[in-house]
N, C-alpha and C positions, 0 to 999 in steps of 0.2 A: 420328141421334143426338152431340153430339160430345163426347166421355168430360171430364167437367172434373179437371184434377190433384188430386194432394194437399193439395198445395199450397190451391189456393184451393179445397177445402172447408170446409180447415180455419178459413177465414177467415168463411165461408158459416156457419158450423156458432157459429166464438165467438160470431156476433152470435144465434143463435136463441135463443130462449129458453125458458126450458121448454113454455111450451103452445103451439110451432111443434114438437116435436118426432116428432110425430106425423107429421105433411106432409113433415117435415125429413128420420126416415126411407125414407117412402114413395118420395120423389124421389131420395134419393141409399144409399137402404143396400144392399149388393151379396149377400147373403145364401149363397152357390154349395153348392151341396152337394161335401163334401168332398173325392170323386175327378175333380170338374171339370176344376178348375183342371190339376190335371196330363194330365189328357185335354187340354186345349187345347192347353199344352207341345207335348203329342208326336205332335198332327194339325199341327202350326205346323213341324214340324219331321222333317214323314213320316215320320219312323220309325213300321213297324211298331209293335203293342205286344208281339205275339209278340219279338219284336226288345231289346226293352226288356227285358221277362220273362230272355232269357235272361243278363242282364247281370249280374239279379239276383242268379238262380241259385248258390244255396251258400249265401246270403245271406237270402234272403224264400225261404220254399213258393207253388210256383204258384195252390196255392189263396186263400194270403192276400194275396199279388200282387193279385188280379184279384178279391176282396174288399176290396181296400183302392183301385180302382181307378176300382172299383163304386159305392165309395161307400159304402157294408151293413159297414163297418170303420170307424170311429172316429177311434180317438186311439193311432196307432203311436208306438213310440216316437221319436225324437230322429233316432237312428242311422237306425229305419228308415227317415226324411224324407231320410233325405242321401242314402241308396244307393238310395235312386228316382230321387233327383235327379242320380248320378252318371249312373245307370247310361242317364240320358232326353238325359246333356249336355246340363243345363240351364247357365246360367253363373248368374255371384255374384248379378244382381237375382232372377235371375227364384225360385234356389234360398232367400232373404233372403224371398221371397211364399210359399214351397210350408214353409217353417220356420211360416211366419207364422199359414197356413193349418189349420198342426196344434196352432197353438198353440204352439209352441216361441220359443223366444230362436232370432232371428239367429247367424250366427257373429262368435262375440265374437273381435279380434284381437289380443286382448293374453293373448288360452288356447293357449301351442304348442301342443295339438291342433287348435286350431280357425285356427292362423293355415297348419298342417301343410294342413292343406284346406282352407279358397281356397284357399290359394299353388296348388295343384293341380284350384281350380276356373279359377285364372280364368290357367292354363296349360291348361286343355283337355283336361288328363293326367287324367282320367276313369274311369278301372283301377282300382279298389276293389285289388287285388292290391302296385300298387305306389306307394296309398294308405298301405295298414296298409306296409309297407315303410317309408316314415317315421316312422310310425306309433312299428315297434317301432323302429327306433332311438335315437328322445328318448324311449323309455319310457312311451310313451300308448296307454290302455286303445286295442284295435285296431275297426273298425267291424266292429258285428257278432259285438259277445264278449259 
């Protein structure tokens, strides 16, 4: 089955009446378990889950990391989601989807802190230490502070 773009789905949705809602949900909705999107990104990158955790060590406990990945914990903070994305080496688009999946806003390119985060992600410099150095330099709250 070919996956339709969000733009195409929006056009379909705008022409869907309230009595067609159940049919639309059945055909197009994707209620993924919380950790499944993250796991799919990790599997595509051929990273071992243990390697991703090592990059989070010191910022996220091992048990909390695995609870998030397994979907046991469902409401991590925005910073924790960003740390997971950095540890997995996700790009801007993947990071946006992860933030959205966990109910957080995207990186806002008028916010100094978010500009720093987005710049590091775009440059593929996902070292949390490097990012925290730049955040500190610009008097911003550090990741996982």
